[in-house]
C-alpha positions in Angstrom: 25.1 24.2 31.6 21.6 23.1 30.3 20.7 19.4 29.5 20.1 20.3 26.0 23.3 21.8 26.0 25.2 18.6 27.0 23.1 16.1 24.7 25.4 15.4 21.9 23.7 16.0 18.3 22.9 12.4 17.2 20.6 13.4 13.8 22.8 13.5 10.7 21.7 16.1 8.1 19.1 14.3 5.9 20.6 13.7 2.4 19.8 11.6 -1.0 21.0 8.4 0.7 18.8 8.8 3.5 16.0 9.5 1.5 16.7 6.5 -0.9 17.1 4.0 1.9 13.6 5.2 3.4 11.9 5.0 -0.2 13.4 1.3 -0.5 12.4 0.4 2.9 8.5 1.5 2.3 8.8 0.0 -1.0 9.9 -3.3 -0.1 8.1 -3.7 3.3 5.5 -6.5 3.3 4.9 -6.2 7.0 5.3 -3.4 9.6 4.2 -2.9 13.3 1.2 -0.3 13.4 1.3 1.6 17.0 -2.4 3.1 18.1 -3.9 4.5 21.1 -6.2 1.9 22.7 -9.6 4.1 22.9 -10.5 5.0 26.5 -7.1 3.9 28.0 -4.8 5.6 25.5 -2.4 3.1 26.4 -0.1 2.1 23.4 -1.5 -0.6 21.0 0.8 -2.2 18.7 0.2 -5.1 15.9 1.5 -6.6 13.0 -0.2 -5.4 9.8 0.9 -6.1 5.5 1.8 -3.5 4.0 1.9 -2.0 0.4 2.2 1.2 -1.2 -0.6 3.1 -3.1 0.0 4.9 -6.2 0.9 7.9 -4.6 3.5 6.5 -2.6 1.4 6.4 0.6 1.4 3.4 2.9 -2.1 1.1 2.7 -3.1 -1.3 5.2 -6.0 -3.9 4.9 -7.6 -4.7 8.6 -10.5 -6.4 9.8 -13.5 -4.0 11.8 -13.0 -7.1 14.3 -9.2 -5.7 15.5 -8.3 -4.1 18.2 -6.4 -1.6 15.8 -9.5 -1.0 13.8 -11.3 0.7 16.6 -8.2 2.5 17.6 -8.0 4.2 14.6 -11.6 5.0 14.1 -11.2 6.7 17.4 -7.9 8.6 16.6 -6.4 8.8 13.3 -2.8 9.3 14.8 -0.7 6.2 14.5 3.0 5.5 13.3 4.7 2.3 11.3 7.6 0.6 12.0 9.3 -1.1 9.3 12.5 -2.6 9.0 15.5 -4.0 6.5 15.2 -7.7 6.6 16.7 -9.5 9.6 20.4 -10.4 9.6 22.2 -12.7 11.7 23.8 -11.4 14.8 22.8 -8.2 16.6 19.2 -7.3 15.4 20.0 -3.7 16.4 22.3 -3.6 13.2 19.1 -3.5 10.7 18.1 -0.2 9.8 14.7 0.6 10.8 12.3 4.0 10.8 8.9 5.0 12.3 6.7 7.0 10.0 4.3 9.0 11.9 1.2 9.0 9.7 -2.4 10.3 9.7 -5.2 7.5 8.8 -8.2 7.7 6.5 -10.3 4.5 6.1 -11.9 4.0 2.5 -15.0 3.2 3.2 -17.0 1.6 0.7 -19.7 3.9 0.4 -17.9 7.2 0.5 -14.6 6.4 -0.9 -15.3 3.8 -4.3 -13.4 4.6 -6.8 -10.0 5.5 -4.0 -10.6 1.9 -2.5 -10.7 0.5 -5.7 -7.4 1.9 -6.8 -5.9 1.0 -3.1 -7.3 -2.5 -3.4 -5.3 -2.7 -7.0 -2.3 -1.4 -5.5 -2.6 -3.6 -2.4 -3.0 -6.8 -3.9 -0.1 -6.2 -6.4 1.7 -6.2 -3.6 0.3 -8.9 -1.4 -1.3 -11.0 -3.6 -2.6 -13.6 -0.9 -4.7 -11.0 0.5 -7.5 -11.4 -2.2 -8.9 -14.3 -0.1 -10.2 -11.7 2.4 -9.8 -8.3 1.0 -13.4 -8.2 -0.3 -15.0 -9.8 3.2 -17.5 -7.2 4.4 -15.3 -6.4 7.9 -12.4 -5.4 6.2 -11.3 -2.2 5.1 -8.3 -0.3 3.3 -6.4 2.8 5.0 -4.6 5.0 3.5 -1.9 6.3 5.8 -0.7 9.7 5.0 2.9 10.3 6.1 3.6 13.0 8.0 7.2 12.5 9.3 10.0 10.0 10.0 12.6 8.6 12.1 15.4 6.8 10.3 18.0 4.4 12.1 20.1 3.5 9.1 22.5 1.9 11.5 25.1 2.6 14.4 25.7 6.8 14.3 23.5 7.1 11.3 20.5 8.6 12.7 18.0 11.1 10.4 14.9 12.8 10.8 12.6 12.9 7.6 9.9 15.1 6.5 6.6 14.2 4.5 8.6 15.2 1.7 11.4 13.4 2.0 9.5 10.1 2.4 7.6 10.2 -1.2 9.3 9.1 -4.5 
């Protein structure tokens, strides 16, 4: 018997309940862990970022060019976001969480003027305190196009979601 035959099936069939939970987690998340690859070494690099959804349902982040993850995204647009439900008392692994694999696109001021303006409005609607630095010259908005996700919705409730599943 091969190792794959010995392994129990852990993923459930993706259903509307899982899709709804994924949508809610993305819509209400204010922060996420952003994972990238460090340029040169390719070591995993994780950072905490503010998060909002654009009008198209894709995640938006606002980061400084001074940050390590900015350089990482410039070098390799592949990244992932880890979002979770609010923390609860007790076992932290009881909290639903989702890793979303994405492709990042910097909304450059010169070449993405309209897209940047739309992203700015959507981001500041969800993260109004970011207005203080959103227009600083070293900050840029990034649109993260979702490719797929892994949702752990609680004990024994794991799902694989497609890009289509993730959009409202």
